[in-house]
Structure formats: C-alpha cells, structure tokens
C-alpha positions as CSV (number, residue, x, y, z in Angstrom):
1,M,0.0,0.0,0.0
2,K,1.2,3.5,-0.8
3,I,0.5,6.7,1.2
4,A,1.1,10.3,0.2
5,V,1.2,13.1,2.8
6,V,0.6,16.6,1.4
7,Q,2.1,19.8,3.0
8,T,0.6,23.2,2.3
9,A,-1.0,26.1,4.2
10,S,-4.7,26.9,4.0
11,T,-6.2,30.4,4.2
12,D,-9.6,31.9,5.2
13,D,-10.6,31.8,1.5
14,K,-12.5,28.5,1.3
15,A,-12.8,28.5,-2.5
16,A,-9.0,28.9,-2.8
17,N,-8.5,26.1,-0.4
18,R,-10.8,23.8,-2.4
19,E,-8.8,24.6,-5.5
20,A,-5.6,23.8,-3.6
21,V,-7.2,20.4,-2.6
22,V,-8.0,19.6,-6.2
23,R,-4.5,20.6,-7.3
24,W,-2.6,18.7,-4.6
25,V,-4.6,15.5,-4.8
26,A,-4.1,15.5,-8.6
27,E,-0.3,15.9,-8.1
28,A,0.0,13.3,-5.4
29,A,-2.3,10.9,-7.3
30,A,0.2,10.8,-10.2
31,G,2.2,8.3,-8.1
32,R,-1.0,6.1,-7.7
33,P,-1.2,6.2,-3.9
34,D,-4.0,4.3,-2.0
35,L,-4.4,7.2,0.4
36,V,-3.7,11.0,0.2
37,V,-3.5,12.7,3.6
38,L,-4.0,16.5,3.7
39,P,-3.4,18.7,6.7
40,E,-5.7,19.8,9.6
41,A,-8.0,22.7,8.8
42,M,-7.5,22.3,5.1
43,M,-11.0,23.7,4.5
44,A,-10.1,27.0,6.2
45,D,-7.4,28.2,8.5
46,F,-7.9,28.9,12.2
47,A,-9.1,32.3,13.3
48,V,-6.7,34.6,15.2
49,E,-6.9,34.5,19.0
50,G,-10.3,35.9,20.1
51,G,-11.8,35.2,16.6
52,S,-14.3,32.7,15.4
53,V,-14.5,30.0,12.7
54,G,-18.2,29.4,13.3
55,G,-19.2,31.2,10.1
56,L,-16.8,29.1,8.0
57,A,-18.1,25.7,9.3
58,E,-19.9,23.3,7.0
59,A,-22.0,20.2,7.2
60,L,-20.6,16.8,6.0
61,D,-22.6,17.3,2.8
62,G,-21.2,20.8,2.1
63,E,-18.9,22.1,-0.6
64,F,-15.6,21.0,1.0
65,V,-16.7,17.4,1.5
66,S,-18.2,17.3,-2.0
67,T,-14.8,18.4,-3.4
68,L,-13.0,15.6,-1.5
69,R,-15.5,13.0,-2.8
70,K,-15.1,14.2,-6.4
71,C,-11.3,14.1,-6.1
72,A,-11.3,10.7,-4.6
73,L,-13.5,9.3,-7.3
74,E,-11.7,11.0,-10.1
75,H,-8.2,9.8,-9.0
76,G,-9.2,6.5,-7.4
77,T,-7.6,7.2,-4.1
78,A,-8.8,7.5,-0.5
79,I,-8.4,11.0,1.1
80,V,-8.2,12.2,4.7
81,A,-8.4,16.0,5.3
82,G,-9.3,18.4,8.1
83,M,-12.3,20.7,8.2
84,F,-14.5,22.7,10.6
85,E,-17.9,20.9,10.9
86,R,-21.0,22.5,12.2
87,S,-22.0,21.4,15.7
88,C,-25.0,22.2,18.0
89,D,-23.0,25.3,19.0
90,E,-23.0,27.7,16.0
91,A,-20.1,29.6,17.4
92,R,-18.0,26.6,18.2
93,P,-17.9,23.9,15.4
94,Y,-16.0,20.6,15.5
95,N,-12.4,20.3,14.3
96,T,-13.1,17.2,12.1
97,L,-11.0,14.8,10.1
98,L,-13.0,13.3,7.2
99,A,-12.0,10.1,5.5
100,V,-13.3,9.4,2.0
101,G,-12.8,6.1,0.1
102,A,-11.5,5.8,-3.4
103,D,-15.2,5.3,-4.5
104,G,-16.1,8.7,-3.1
105,E,-18.0,7.3,-0.2
106,L,-17.6,8.6,3.4
107,L,-15.6,6.1,5.5
108,G,-15.7,8.0,8.8
109,A,-15.3,11.3,10.6
110,Y,-13.2,12.0,13.7
111,R,-13.9,15.1,15.8
112,K,-10.8,16.3,17.6
113,I,-10.9,15.3,21.3
114,H,-7.9,17.3,22.7
115,L,-8.3,21.0,21.9
116,Y,-5.1,23.1,21.8
117,D,-5.4,25.0,25.1
118,A,-1.7,25.4,25.5
119,F,1.3,27.6,24.6
120,G,-0.8,30.7,25.1
121,Y,-3.6,29.6,22.7
122,R,-7.2,28.5,23.5
123,E,-8.7,26.3,20.7
124,S,-11.6,25.6,23.0
125,D,-12.8,29.2,22.7
126,Q,-13.4,28.5,19.0
127,L,-14.3,24.8,18.8
128,T,-16.2,22.0,20.5
129,P,-14.4,18.8,21.5
130,G,-15.6,15.5,20.0
131,N,-16.6,12.4,21.9
132,V,-13.9,10.4,23.6
133,A,-13.8,7.4,21.3
134,P,-11.2,6.0,18.8
135,V,-12.0,6.3,15.1
136,V,-10.5,3.7,12.9
137,V,-11.3,3.4,9.2
138,R,-10.3,0.5,6.8
139,I,-8.7,1.2,3.5
140,G,-7.5,-1.7,1.4
141,G,-7.8,-4.1,4.4
142,V,-5.5,-1.8,6.5
143,G,-6.7,-0.1,9.7
144,F,-6.1,3.7,9.8
145,G,-6.5,5.4,13.2
146,L,-7.4,9.1,13.0
147,M,-5.9,11.8,15.3
148,T,-5.3,15.5,14.9
149,C,-2.3,17.7,15.8
150,Y,-2.4,18.3,19.6
151,D,-3.8,14.7,20.1
152,L,-0.2,13.7,19.4
153,R,0.7,14.8,23.0
154,F,-1.7,12.2,24.5
155,P,-0.3,8.7,24.0
156,E,-3.5,7.2,25.4
157,L,-5.4,8.0,22.2
158,S,-2.8,6.5,19.9
159,R,-2.8,3.3,22.1
160,A,-6.6,3.2,22.0
161,L,-6.5,3.5,18.2
162,V,-4.0,0.6,17.9
163,D,-6.1,-1.5,20.3
164,A,-9.1,-0.8,18.0
165,G,-7.2,-2.2,15.0
166,A,-5.1,0.7,13.7
167,E,-1.9,-0.3,11.9
168,V,-1.3,3.2,10.7
169,L,-1.8,6.4,12.7
170,V,-2.9,9.3,10.4
171,V,-2.0,12.7,11.9
172,P,-3.1,15.8,10.0
173,A,-1.8,18.9,11.8
174,A,-1.4,22.6,11.9
175,W,1.5,22.4,14.3
176,V,2.2,26.0,15.4
177,R,5.8,27.2,15.2
178,G,7.7,28.2,18.3
179,P,10.7,27.5,20.5
180,L,11.4,23.7,20.4
181,K,8.0,23.1,18.8
182,E,9.6,21.4,15.7
183,H,11.6,19.2,18.0
184,H,8.4,18.2,19.9
185,W,6.7,17.4,16.7
186,A,9.4,15.1,15.4
187,T,10.0,13.5,18.8
188,L,6.3,12.8,19.4
189,L,5.7,11.3,16.0
190,T,8.7,9.0,16.5
191,A,7.5,8.0,20.0
192,R,4.0,7.2,18.8
193,A,5.5,5.0,16.0
194,I,7.9,3.2,18.3
195,E,5.7,2.6,21.3
196,N,2.8,1.3,19.2
197,T,5.0,-0.5,16.6
198,C,2.9,1.0,13.8
199,Y,3.3,3.3,10.9
200,V,2.6,7.1,11.3
201,A,1.5,9.3,8.4
202,A,1.7,13.0,9.4
203,A,0.6,15.8,7.0
204,A,1.2,19.3,8.4
205,Q,0.5,22.9,7.4
206,N,3.5,25.1,6.8
207,G,4.2,28.7,6.0
208,R,4.5,31.7,8.4
209,K,2.4,30.1,11.2
210,Y,3.1,26.4,11.1
211,S,6.1,24.1,11.2
212,G,5.6,21.8,8.2
213,L,7.9,18.8,8.5
214,S,5.3,16.3,7.1
215,Q,6.6,12.7,7.1
216,V,5.8,9.0,7.1
217,L,7.4,6.9,9.8
218,D,7.8,3.1,9.9
219,P,7.1,0.9,13.0
220,Q,10.7,1.4,14.1
221,G,10.3,5.2,14.2
222,V,12.3,5.7,11.0
223,A,11.1,8.5,8.7
224,V,10.9,6.7,5.3
225,A,9.6,9.8,3.5
226,A,9.5,13.4,4.5
227,V,8.9,17.0,3.3
228,G,10.9,20.0,4.7
229,E,9.4,23.4,5.1
230,A,8.2,24.1,1.6
231,D,4.9,23.1,-0.1
232,G,5.0,19.6,-1.5
233,F,4.2,16.0,-0.8
234,A,6.0,12.8,0.1
235,T,5.0,9.2,-0.8
236,A,5.9,6.0,1.1
237,E,5.1,2.3,0.9
238,I,3.7,0.6,3.9
239,S,4.1,-3.1,4.3
240,A,2.1,-5.6,6.3
241,D,5.1,-7.9,6.3
242,R,7.3,-5.2,7.8
243,L,4.7,-4.5,10.4
244,A,4.4,-8.1,11.4
245,E,8.2,-8.5,11.4
246,I,8.7,-5.6,13.8
247,R,5.9,-6.7,16.1
248,Q,7.4,-10.1,16.3
249,R,10.8,-8.8,17.1
250,N,9.5,-6.2,19.5
251,P,6.3,-7.6,21.1
252,S,5.8,-4.6,23.4
253,L,2.0,-4.5,22.7
254,Q,1.7,-8.1,23.9
255,N,4.0,-7.5,26.9
256,R,1.8,-4.8,28.5
257,R,0.9,-5.4,32.1
258,F,-1.9,-2.9,32.5
259,T,-4.1,-0.6,30.5
260,V,-5.8,2.7,31.3
261,A,-9.5,3.1,30.4
262,P,-10.5,6.5,28.8
263,R,-12.2,9.0,31.1
C-alpha cells in the first residue's frame, strides 16, 4: 500500500482552499497512492486568537466534502483531510477529520478530542471537542487510526486506536511554530510509532504560522519519506510484512501489564 502526505497552508478563503485540494490531490495521485493525507484545517485556517471560525463551518454534505469526494472518485484514491464541521453550538464547530474512500463514499469522521489550550492559545474558545472514542477506518484491508495535531501529545489516544485495530496512525496537523516546537513534533511522531510498533503518516500545514515537516514513519520510528518546510508531498510504501516482522521482534504490545480506560 502507498500513502502520500501533502504539505501546504490553508487560508480563510474556502474557495481557494478547495482549489488547492484539487491541485494537490491530482499531483499526489500521479504516483498512484492508495491514500492521500491533507493537513488539519484544510477547509479553512484557524481564526486569530479571540476570533471565530463558526461562520466558516460546513456540514458533512457541504462544498468541501463534495470536493473531497469528487477528487477521490476521479483519481481512485482515498483521502483524509481536516475541516470545521457544524455542531450544536453555532459559534464553536468541531475540528473534524474526514475520511473518504476511493469510491467517493464517506468512510468515517473524527472530531478532535484534545483541543489546543496550550502555549498561550485556547482552541476551546473557537471549537467544540468531540466524543472520547477512537475512530479507525479501513482502506484496502488496513486499519487507519485518525488523530489530529495536539492529540499527538496524548499517548492514550494512539494506544486506544491501535487496540481498536489501527496499523497506521494518520495525523493531519497545523503544528504552530515556536521554541522547540519542531523538536516536539518530530520526537512525538517518532515516539508514537515506536511505542505502538505502527506506521505514522503526518501531514502538516507550513508557512509563516506552522512548522511543516510532514513525514511517514515506519514501526521502528524511522522517517521513510519526508517534506521539509516548503509546499510539497512525500510518498511512502507501507508493508504488512514489515509491520508483522517488527511486532514479532519487539512484542511490546503483547507484553503490556496494565491498560488505562478512557475517562
């Protein structure tokens, strides 16, 4: 199976962002991937502190999702991308990852659990958290666990996804730049891969606000494909045989002595 992670920055112009989705999926699809992963908030960028994204939010049958479905069907590839989805609170939508199959059908939606109330920012002022439950979708017989950006700092979620059948953790992000933030990003991606003996596919926004550094890591924590700071995409093969080999050599999931139930 082949995965492409796309790195680019969205704006508050939703039409321009949809055009970017069409362009990047077409470029990435030239390599015939089974899955194209786009960043968090690809539909529209976050508002400035004190602002609101409520007016930008859409339903799952809106223009952004329709664009994803058309792209998936046209290029024969599954797609995961981030959007703001309407919730029962008009001012505070969900930060949602949407997974679309190669046939254009919706595979699942993950509403971000851990909102970024850290490093001087309060995402919970703009957004509503999703239910505490792992979301795993299957593409080509492989389990893909969905998590978003700040979720990466909570290893309990990645472990719950793996326990629910994820063999690949998919991590769209808009990882904010800052002192040591790029170091945190790379370290946490590596840790999630190693501790869960799974693949990790991370697609990040870049530009003035965000760190970029999109990459695909194997179950040993090795980055097998990566993008630097510029716009672009990286493609990597994932192997069921490689996954089984690493889990046999390092059976840490089997050797666990206790588990922690979600709160």
